GUZA-402826 format. One record per atom (N, C-alpha, C): chain; x, y, z; residue in one letter; residue number from 0; atom name. Coordinates in steps of 0.02 Angstrom, whole numbers, plus 32768, in hexadecimal, padded with zeros to 4 digits. Example, Ala and Ser with C-alpha at 12.3 -4.5 7.8 and 13.67 -1.06 7.14 Angstrom:
> chain,X,Y,Z,resn,resi,name
> A,8294,7EE4,8186,A,0,N
> A,8267,7F1F,8186,A,0,CA
> A,8294,7F5B,8186,A,0,C
> A,8282,7F90,8162,S,1,N
> A,82AC,7FCB,8165,S,1,CA
> A,8285,8002,818A,S,1,C
//
This chain:
> chain,X,Y,Z,resn,resi,name
> A,7A3F,853C,7F10,M,0,N
> A,7A57,8515,7ED7,M,0,CA
> A,7A9B,84F7,7EE6,M,0,C
> A,7AC7,851E,7F05,V,1,N
> A,7B0A,8506,7F15,V,1,CA
> A,7B07,84CD,7F47,V,1,C
> A,7AD9,84D1,7F78,K,2,N
> A,7AD1,849C,7FA9,K,2,CA
> A,7ABA,845B,7F88,K,2,C
> A,7A8D,8460,7F59,I,3,N
> A,7A74,8425,7F36,I,3,CA
> A,7AAC,8403,7F0F,I,3,C
> A,7AD4,842B,7EEC,I,4,N
> A,7B0D,8410,7EC7,I,4,CA
> A,7B3F,83F1,7EF6,I,4,C
> A,7B4C,8412,7F2F,G,5,N
> A,7B7A,83F6,7F61,G,5,CA
> A,7B62,83B4,7F7D,G,5,C
> A,7B21,83AF,7F8C,K,6,N
> A,7B05,8370,7FA5,K,6,CA
> A,7B09,8339,7F70,K,6,C
> A,7AFA,834C,7F31,F,7,N
> A,7AFE,831B,7EFB,F,7,CA
> A,7B46,8302,7EF2,F,7,C
> A,7B76,8330,7EF3,L,8,N
> A,7BBC,831C,7EEB,L,8,CA
> A,7BD3,82F0,7F25,L,8,C
> A,7BBD,8300,7F62,G,9,N
> A,7BCE,82D7,7F9C,G,9,CA
> A,7BB1,8291,7F95,G,9,C
> A,7B73,828C,7F80,L,10,N
> A,7B53,824A,7F75,L,10,CA
> A,7B76,8224,7F3D,L,10,C
> A,7B86,8248,7F07,F,11,N
> A,7BA9,8228,7ECF,F,11,CA
> A,7BED,820E,7EE5,F,11,C
> A,7C11,8236,7F0C,E,12,N
> A,7C53,8222,7F24,E,12,CA
> A,7C4D,81E3,7F50,E,12,C
> A,7C1E,81E2,7F7F,R,13,N
> A,7C15,81A8,7FAA,R,13,CA
> A,7C02,816A,7F81,R,13,C
> A,7BD9,8173,7F4D,L,14,N
> A,7BC5,813B,7F22,L,14,CA
> A,7C02,811F,7EFD,L,14,C
> A,7C2B,814B,7EE1,I,15,N
> A,7C66,8135,7EBC,I,15,CA
> A,7C98,8113,7EEB,I,15,C
> A,7CA5,8130,7F25,V,16,N
> A,7CD5,8113,7F54,V,16,CA
> A,7CBA,80D1,7F6E,V,16,C
> A,7C7A,80CD,7F7C,G,17,N
> A,7C5B,808E,7F92,G,17,CA
> A,7C61,8058,7F5C,G,17,C
> A,7C57,806B,7F1E,S,18,N
> A,7C5F,803C,7EE7,S,18,CA
> A,7CA7,8024,7EE1,S,18,C
> A,7CD7,8052,7EEA,L,19,N
> A,7D1E,803F,7EE8,L,19,CA
> A,7D2E,800E,7F20,L,19,C
> A,7D13,8019,7F5B,I,20,N
> A,7D1F,7FEC,7F93,I,20,CA
> A,7D03,7FA7,7F84,I,20,C
> A,7CC6,7FA5,7F6B,L,21,N
> A,7CA7,7F65,7F5A,L,21,CA
> A,7CCF,7F40,7F25,L,21,C
> A,7CE3,7F63,7EF1,M,22,N
> A,7D0B,7F43,7EBC,M,22,CA
> A,7D4F,7F2C,7ED6,M,22,C
> A,7D6E,7F53,7F02,M,23,N
> A,7DAE,7F40,7F1E,M,23,CA
> A,7DA7,7F02,7F4A,M,23,C
> A,7D71,7EFD,7F6F,I,24,N
> A,7D64,7EC1,7F98,I,24,CA
> A,7D5F,7E84,7F6B,I,24,C
> A,7D3A,7E8A,7F34,V,25,N
> A,7D32,7E52,7F06,V,25,CA
> A,7D76,7E3E,7EE8,V,25,C
> A,7D9C,7E6F,7ED3,V,26,N
> A,7DDE,7E61,7EB5,V,26,CA
> A,7E0C,7E3F,7EE7,V,26,C
> A,7E0E,7E59,7F24,I,27,N
> A,7E3A,7E3B,7F58,I,27,CA
> A,7E24,7DF4,7F68,I,27,C
> A,7DE3,7DEA,7F6E,F,28,N
> A,7DC8,7DA7,7F7E,F,28,CA
> A,7DD9,7D76,7F46,F,28,C
> A,7DCC,7D89,7F08,L,29,N
> A,7DDA,7D5C,7ED0,L,29,CA
> A,7E26,7D50,7EC8,L,29,C
> A,7E4E,7D83,7ED5,S,30,N
> A,7E96,7D7C,7ED0,S,30,CA
> A,7EB0,7D4C,7F06,S,30,C
> A,7E93,7D4F,7F41,T,31,N
> A,7EA7,7D22,7F77,T,31,CA
> A,7E95,7CDA,7F65,T,31,C
> A,7E5A,7CD0,7F48,I,32,N
> A,7E46,7C8D,7F32,I,32,CA
> A,7E77,7C74,7EFB,I,32,C
> A,7E87,7C9F,7ECC,E,33,N
> A,7EB6,7C8D,7E96,E,33,CA
> A,7EFB,7C7C,7EB2,E,33,C
> A,7F12,7CA2,7EE4,L,34,N
> A,7F52,7C93,7F03,L,34,CA
> A,7F50,7C4E,7F24,L,34,C
> A,7F1A,7C3F,7F48,G,35,N
> A,7F13,7BFD,7F67,G,35,CA
> A,7F13,7BC6,7F34,G,35,C
> A,7EEE,7BD0,7EFD,R,36,N
> A,7EEB,7B9E,7EC7,R,36,CA
> A,7F30,7B94,7EA9,R,36,C
> A,7F52,7BCB,7E9B,M,37,N
> A,7F95,7BC9,7E7D,M,37,CA
> A,7FC6,7BA4,7EAC,M,37,C
> A,7FC2,7BB2,7EED,L,38,N
> A,7FEF,7B93,7F1D,L,38,CA
> A,7FE1,7B48,7F22,L,38,C
> A,7FA2,7B34,7F25,V,39,N
> A,7F91,7AED,7F29,V,39,CA
> A,7FA9,7AC9,7EEA,V,39,C
> A,7F9D,7AE5,7EAF,L,40,N
> A,7FB4,7AC6,7E71,L,40,CA
> A,8000,7ABF,7E6E,L,40,C
> A,8023,7AF4,7E85,D,41,N
> A,806C,7AF1,7E85,D,41,CA
> A,8085,7ABC,7EB5,D,41,C
> A,8062,7AB2,7EED,I,42,N
> A,8078,7A81,7F1F,I,42,CA
> A,806A,7A39,7F08,I,42,C
> A,8031,7A2D,7EE8,I,43,N
> A,801F,79E8,7ED7,I,43,CA
> A,803C,79D0,7E95,I,43,C
> A,8057,79FD,7E6C,T,44,N
> A,8076,79E6,7E2E,T,44,CA
> A,80BC,79CC,7E3D,T,44,C
> A,80D0,7997,7E1A,P,45,N
> A,8112,797A,7E27,P,45,CA
> A,8149,79AD,7E1B,P,45,C
> A,817D,79AF,7E40,P,46,N
> A,8188,7989,7E7E,P,46,CA
> A,815D,79A6,7EB6,P,46,C
> A,8138,797B,7ED8,N,47,N
> A,8108,798F,7F0B,N,47,CA
> A,812A,79B5,7F44,N,47,C
> A,8107,79E7,7F5D,Y,48,N
> A,811A,7A0F,7F97,Y,48,CA
> A,8159,7A39,7F8C,Y,48,C
> A,8171,7A3D,7F4F,L,49,N
> A,81AC,7A67,7F41,L,49,CA
> A,8199,7A9B,7F0D,L,49,C
> A,81AF,7AD7,7F19,L,50,N
> A,81A3,7B0E,7EE9,L,50,CA
> A,81E6,7B23,7ECD,L,50,C
> A,81E9,7B2B,7E8B,D,51,N
> A,8227,7B45,7E6F,D,51,CA
> A,8229,7B91,7E77,D,51,C
> A,825F,7BAF,7E66,I,52,N
> A,8269,7BF6,7E72,I,52,CA
> A,8236,7C21,7E4E,I,52,C
> A,8224,7C0F,7E11,N,53,N
> A,81F2,7C36,7DEB,N,53,CA
> A,81AD,7C32,7E0C,N,53,C
> A,819B,7BF6,7E25,E,54,N
> A,815B,7BEF,7E47,E,54,CA
> A,815B,7C18,7E88,E,54,C
> A,8192,7C17,7EAC,L,55,N
> A,8197,7C3F,7EEA,L,55,CA
> A,8190,7C8A,7EDA,L,55,C
> A,81B2,7CA0,7EA6,L,56,N
> A,81AD,7CE7,7E94,L,56,CA
> A,8166,7CF9,7E7F,L,56,C
> A,8145,7CCC,7E5B,D,57,N
> A,80FF,7CD9,7E49,D,57,CA
> A,80D2,7CDE,7E87,D,57,C
> A,80DC,7CB0,7EB6,V,58,N
> A,80B4,7CB0,7EF3,V,58,CA
> A,80C2,7CEF,7F1C,V,58,C
> A,8102,7D00,7F25,F,59,N
> A,8113,7D3C,7F4B,F,59,CA
> A,80F8,7D7B,7F28,F,59,C
> A,80FD,7D7E,7EE6,G,60,N
> A,80E2,7DB6,7EC1,G,60,CA
> A,8097,7DBD,7ECA,G,60,C
> A,8074,7D84,7ECA,F,61,N
> A,802C,7D85,7ED4,F,61,CA
> A,801A,7D9B,7F1A,F,61,C
> A,8040,7D83,7F4C,F,62,N
> A,8036,7D9A,7F91,F,62,CA
> A,803C,7DE6,7F95,F,62,C
> A,8070,7E00,7F76,M,63,N
> A,807B,7E48,7F78,M,63,CA
> A,8043,7E6E,7F55,M,63,C
> A,802A,7E53,7F1D,L,64,N
> A,7FF2,7E73,7EFB,L,64,CA
> A,7FB4,7E76,7F27,L,64,C
> A,7FA8,7E41,7F4C,I,65,N
> A,7F6E,7E40,7F79,I,65,CA
> A,7F78,7E73,7FB1,I,65,C
> A,7FB5,7E78,7FCB,L,66,N
> A,7FC3,7EAB,7FFE,L,66,CA
> A,7FB9,7EF1,7FE3,L,66,C
> A,7FCC,7EFC,7FA5,I,67,N
> A,7FC0,7F3D,7F86,I,67,CA
> A,7F75,7F4B,7F83,I,67,C
> A,7F4F,7F18,7F70,G,68,N
> A,7F06,7F20,7F6E,G,68,CA
> A,7EE9,7F31,7FB1,G,68,C
> A,7F01,7F0F,7FE5,V,69,N
> A,7EE8,7F1D,8029,V,69,CA
> A,7EFA,7F64,803E,V,69,C
> A,7F36,7F7B,802F,E,70,N
> A,7F4A,7FBF,8040,E,70,CA
> A,7F21,7FF2,8017,E,70,C
> A,7F13,7FE3,7FD9,L,71,N
> A,7EE9,8011,7FB1,L,71,CA
> A,7EA3,8014,7FCE,L,71,C
> A,7E8A,7FDB,7FE5,L,72,N
> A,7E48,7FDA,8005,L,72,CA
> A,7E48,8006,8043,L,72,C
> A,7E7E,8002,806A,E,73,N
> A,7E84,802D,80A6,E,73,CA
> A,7E86,8077,8092,E,73,C
> A,7EA8,8087,805C,T,74,N
> A,7EAB,80CC,8044,T,74,CA
> A,7E65,80E5,8031,T,74,C
> A,7E41,80BC,800D,I,75,N
> A,7DFD,80CF,7FF8,I,75,CA
> A,7DCF,80D6,8035,I,75,C
> A,7DD5,80A7,8064,R,76,N
> A,7DAC,80AA,80A0,R,76,CA
> A,7DBB,80E9,80C9,R,76,C
> A,7DFB,80F9,80D0,A,77,N
> A,7E0E,8135,80F5,A,77,CA
> A,7DF2,8173,80D2,A,77,C
> A,7DF3,8173,8091,Y,78,N
> A,7DD8,81AC,806B,Y,78,CA
> A,7D8E,81B3,8077,Y,78,C
> A,7D6A,817A,8077,L,79,N
> A,7D22,817C,8081,L,79,CA
> A,7D11,8196,80C7,L,79,C
> A,7D37,8180,80F9,N,80,N
> A,7D28,8193,813E,N,80,CA
> A,7D3E,81DA,814E,N,80,C
> A,7D77,81EF,8135,E,81,N
> A,7D94,822F,814A,E,81,CA
> A,7D98,8263,8112,E,81,C
> A,7D87,8250,80D5,H,82,N
> A,7D89,827C,809B,H,82,CA
> A,7DCF,829B,8091,H,82,C
> A,7E02,8273,80A0,E,83,N
> A,7E46,8288,8092,E,83,CA
> A,7E70,824B,8082,E,83,C
> A,7EA0,8255,8057,V,84,N
> A,7ECE,821F,8045,V,84,CA
> A,7F08,8220,8076,V,84,C
> A,7F16,81E7,8095,H,85,N
> A,7F4E,81E3,80C4,H,85,CA
> A,7F8E,81D5,809E,H,85,C
> A,7FBC,8203,80A1,V,86,N
> A,7FFB,81FD,807D,V,86,CA
> A,8021,81BE,8093,V,86,C
> A,801E,81B0,80D3,E,87,N
> A,8041,8176,80EE,E,87,CA
> A,802A,8135,80CE,E,87,C
> A,7FE9,812E,80C4,I,88,N
> A,7FCE,80F2,80A5,I,88,CA
> A,7FE2,80EE,805C,I,88,C
> A,7FE0,8126,803A,V,89,N
> A,7FF4,8127,7FF3,V,89,CA
> A,803E,8114,7FED,V,89,C
> A,8068,812C,801A,L,90,N
> A,80AF,811A,8019,L,90,CA
> A,80B8,80D0,8028,L,90,C
> A,808F,80B4,8055,E,91,N
> A,8092,806C,8064,E,91,CA
> A,8082,8044,8025,E,91,C
> A,804E,8058,8002,V,92,N
> A,803B,8035,7FC4,V,92,CA
> A,8074,8038,7F91,V,92,C
> A,8091,8073,7F8A,A,93,N
> A,80C9,807B,7F5B,A,93,CA
> A,8105,8050,7F6F,A,93,C
> A,8114,804E,7FB0,L,94,N
> A,814C,8025,7FC8,L,94,CA
> A,813F,7FDB,7FBB,L,94,C
> A,8102,7FC5,7FC7,I,95,N
> A,80F1,7F7F,7FBB,I,95,CA
> A,80F7,7F6F,7F71,I,95,C
> A,80DE,7F9D,7F47,A,96,N
> A,80E1,7F91,7EFE,A,96,CA
> A,8129,7F8D,7EE6,A,96,C
> A,8154,7FBA,7EFE,V,97,N
> A,819A,7FB9,7EEA,V,97,CA
> A,81BC,7F7B,7F07,V,97,C
> A,81AC,7F6A,7F45,A,98,N
> A,81C9,7F2E,7F64,A,98,CA
> A,81B5,7EF0,7F3B,A,98,C
> A,8178,7EEE,7F24,R,99,N
> A,8162,7EB6,7EF9,R,99,CA
> A,818D,7EB2,7EBB,R,99,C
> A,819A,7EEB,7E9D,K,100,N
> A,81C4,7EEC,7E61,K,100,CA
> A,820A,7ED4,7E70,K,100,C
> A,8225,7EEA,7EA9,V,101,N
> A,8269,7ED6,7EBC,V,101,CA
> A,826C,7E8B,7EC9,V,101,C
> A,8237,7E6F,7EE8,V,102,N
> A,8237,7E28,7EF8,V,102,CA
> A,8236,7DFD,7EB9,V,102,C
> A,820F,7E12,7E87,I,103,N
> A,8206,7DE7,7E4C,I,103,CA
> A,8234,7DFA,7E11,I,103,C
> A,825C,7E2D,7E1A,I,104,N
> A,8286,7E45,7DE2,I,104,CA
> A,82BE,7E13,7DD2,I,104,C
> A,82CA,7E0B,7D91,D,105,N
> A,8303,7DE4,7D7A,D,105,CA
> A,8339,7E16,7D66,D,105,C
> A,836B,7E1E,7D91,V,106,N
> A,839D,7E52,7D87,V,106,CA
> A,83C3,7E4B,7D46,V,106,C
> A,83C5,7E10,7D2A,K,107,N
> A,83E9,7E06,7CEB,K,107,CA
> A,83C6,7E27,7CB0,K,107,C
> A,8385,7E34,7CB6,E,108,N
> A,835D,7E50,7C80,E,108,CA
> A,8361,7E9C,7C7C,E,108,C
> A,837C,7EBD,7CAF,F,109,N
> A,837A,7F06,7CB2,F,109,CA
> A,83C0,7F22,7CB3,F,109,C
> A,83C6,7F5F,7C98,S,110,N
> A,8407,7F81,7C98,S,110,CA
> A,8416,7F9A,7CDE,S,110,C
> A,8455,7FAB,7CE9,S,111,N
> A,8469,7FC4,7D2A,S,111,CA
> A,8447,8007,7D39,S,111,C
> A,843B,802F,7D06,E,112,N
> A,8419,806F,7D10,E,112,CA
> A,83D2,8064,7D29,E,112,C
> A,83AF,8033,7D0E,T,113,N
> A,836B,8024,7D24,T,113,CA
> A,836B,800B,7D6C,T,113,C
> A,839B,7FE1,7D7D,L,114,N
> A,83A0,7FC8,7DC1,L,114,CA
> A,83B0,8000,7DF2,L,114,C
> A,83DB,802F,7DDD,L,115,N
> A,83EA,8069,7E08,L,115,CA
> A,83AD,8095,7E0F,L,115,C
> A,8386,809C,7DDA,A,116,N
> A,8348,80C4,7DDF,A,116,CA
> A,8316,80A4,7E0F,A,116,C
> A,8311,8062,7E0D,I,117,N
> A,82E5,803F,7E3C,I,117,CA
> A,82FE,8048,7E83,I,117,C
> A,833F,8044,7E8D,A,118,N
> A,835C,8050,7ECF,A,118,CA
> A,834D,8097,7EE7,A,118,C
> A,8352,80C7,7EBA,A,119,N
> A,8343,810D,7ECC,A,119,CA
> A,82FA,8115,7EE0,A,119,C
> A,82CE,80F2,7EBD,I,120,N
> A,8287,80F4,7ECF,I,120,CA
> A,827C,80D7,7F14,I,120,C
> A,829C,809E,7F21,V,121,N
> A,8294,807E,7F63,V,121,CA
> A,82AD,80AD,7F9A,V,121,C
> A,82E7,80CA,7F91,I,122,N
> A,8304,80F7,7FC3,I,122,CA
> A,82D7,8135,7FCC,I,122,C
> A,82BE,8151,7F95,S,123,N
> A,8293,818C,7F99,S,123,CA
> A,8252,817D,7FBE,S,123,C
> A,8233,8145,7FAD,L,124,N
> A,81F4,8132,7FCE,L,124,CA
> A,8200,8123,8018,L,124,C
> A,8236,8100,8027,A,125,N
> A,8245,80F0,806D,A,125,CA
> A,8252,8131,8094,A,125,C
> A,8277,815F,8076,G,126,N
> A,8284,819F,8097,G,126,CA
> A,8244,81C7,80A2,G,126,C
> A,821A,81C9,806F,A,127,N
> A,81DA,81ED,8075,A,127,CA
> A,81AF,81CD,80AB,A,127,C
> A,81AD,818B,80AD,Y,128,N
> A,8185,8168,80DF,Y,128,CA
> A,81A0,8176,8125,Y,128,C
> A,81E2,8174,812D,Y,129,N
> A,8202,8182,816D,Y,129,CA
> A,81F1,81C9,8184,Y,129,C
> A,81F8,81FA,8157,L,130,N
> A,81EA,823F,8169,L,130,CA
> A,81A0,8249,817A,L,130,C
> A,8174,8229,8154,Q,131,N
> A,812C,822E,8162,Q,131,CA
> A,811C,8211,81A7,Q,131,C
> A,8139,81D7,81B7,K,132,N
> A,812E,81B8,81F9,K,132,CA
> A,8149,81E5,8230,K,132,C
> A,8183,8202,8224,R,133,N
> A,81A2,822D,8256,R,133,CA
> A,8177,826B,8264,R,133,C
> A,815E,8289,822F,V,134,N
> A,8133,82C4,8236,V,134,CA
> A,80F2,82B0,825A,V,134,C
> A,80D5,8278,8247,R,135,N
> A,8096,8262,8267,R,135,CA
> A,80A2,8253,82B1,R,135,C
> A,80D9,8231,82C1,N,136,N
> A,80E7,8222,8307,N,136,CA
> A,80F2,8261,8330,N,136,C
> A,8115,8291,8312,R,137,N
> A,8120,82D1,8335,R,137,CA
> A,80DD,82F5,833F,R,137,C
> A,80B3,82F3,830B,H,138,N
> A,8072,8314,8310,H,138,CA
> A,8046,82F1,8344,H,138,C
> A,8045,82AE,8343,D,139,N
> A,801D,8288,8374,D,139,CA
> A,8036,8294,83BB,D,139,C
> A,8078,8297,83C2,H,140,N
> A,8096,82A3,8404,H,140,CA
> A,8084,82E9,841D,H,140,C
> A,8089,831A,83F1,S,141,N
> A,807A,835F,8406,S,141,CA
> A,8030,8369,8413,S,141,C
> A,8005,8344,83F0,A,142,N
> A,7FBD,834A,83FB,A,142,CA
> A,7FAA,832E,843F,A,142,C
> A,7FD2,8300,845A,G,143,N
> A,7FC3,82E2,849A,G,143,CA
> A,7FD6,830E,84D5,G,143,C
> A,8002,833E,84CC,S,144,N
> A,8017,8369,8503,S,144,CA
> A,7FEB,83A7,8505,S,144,C
> A,7FEC,83C8,853D,K,145,N
> A,7FC3,8405,8544,K,145,CA
> A,7FDF,843E,851B,K,145,C
> A,8021,8441,8517,N,146,N
> A,8042,8477,84F3,N,146,CA
> A,8068,8458,84B8,N,146,C
> A,8051,8463,847A,P,147,N
> A,8072,8444,8440,P,147,CA
> A,80BB,8457,8439,P,147,C
> A,80CD,8494,844C,I,148,N
> A,8112,84A9,8446,I,148,CA
> A,813E,8483,8477,I,148,C
> A,8121,8474,84B2,E,149,N
> A,8146,8451,84E6,E,149,CA
> A,8160,840D,84CF,E,149,C
> A,8139,83EB,84A5,S,150,N
> A,814D,83A8,8490,S,150,CA
> A,8183,83A9,845A,S,150,C
> A,818C,83E0,8436,T,151,N
> A,81BD,83E3,8401,T,151,CA
> A,81FF,8402,8417,T,151,C
> A,81FD,8426,844E,V,152,N
> A,823A,8447,8467,V,152,CA
> A,8257,841B,849E,V,152,C
> A,8297,8407,8497,P,153,N
> A,82B5,83DE,84CC,P,153,CA
> A,82BC,8405,850C,P,153,C
> A,82B3,83E3,8544,K,154,N
> A,82B9,8402,8585,K,154,CA
> A,8302,8408,8598,K,154,C
> A,8315,8441,85B4,V,155,N
> A,8359,844E,85CA,V,155,CA
> A,835C,843C,8614,V,155,C
> A,838D,8415,8627,Q,156,N
> A,8394,83FF,866D,Q,156,CA
> A,83C0,842E,8693,Q,156,C
//
């Protein structure tokens, strides 16, 4: 009975994750088309070939949203293939999302406390990403040597 439930849950999980991947592909594709349409309209409206600052911020914000979608798709794909969530990819998505906010933010609309909080989030995410990369590189480096301890202990000359 437990095996049947386990197989059903595994099939259900693959079905849900597959559906999420398919929906994410559709969203990214349609968003890319919308970005292209928005860019063409901004370029052909007078004054031609010039974008004002608000149009540029909209375009950059849309680019960042599409990048977030692509990174989320990568997260879902990695989960489907390996049945684990990669912290590094999640941190990348969070960094892109915060970077998008920083790019499009109008600093005049927010208090200094809010801006400091956003700065703290950026620093925290960047630090977490750096530490995650460092741990992964150390792990990858030690996995490549015959003796894992040998790669983490500096050699004395």
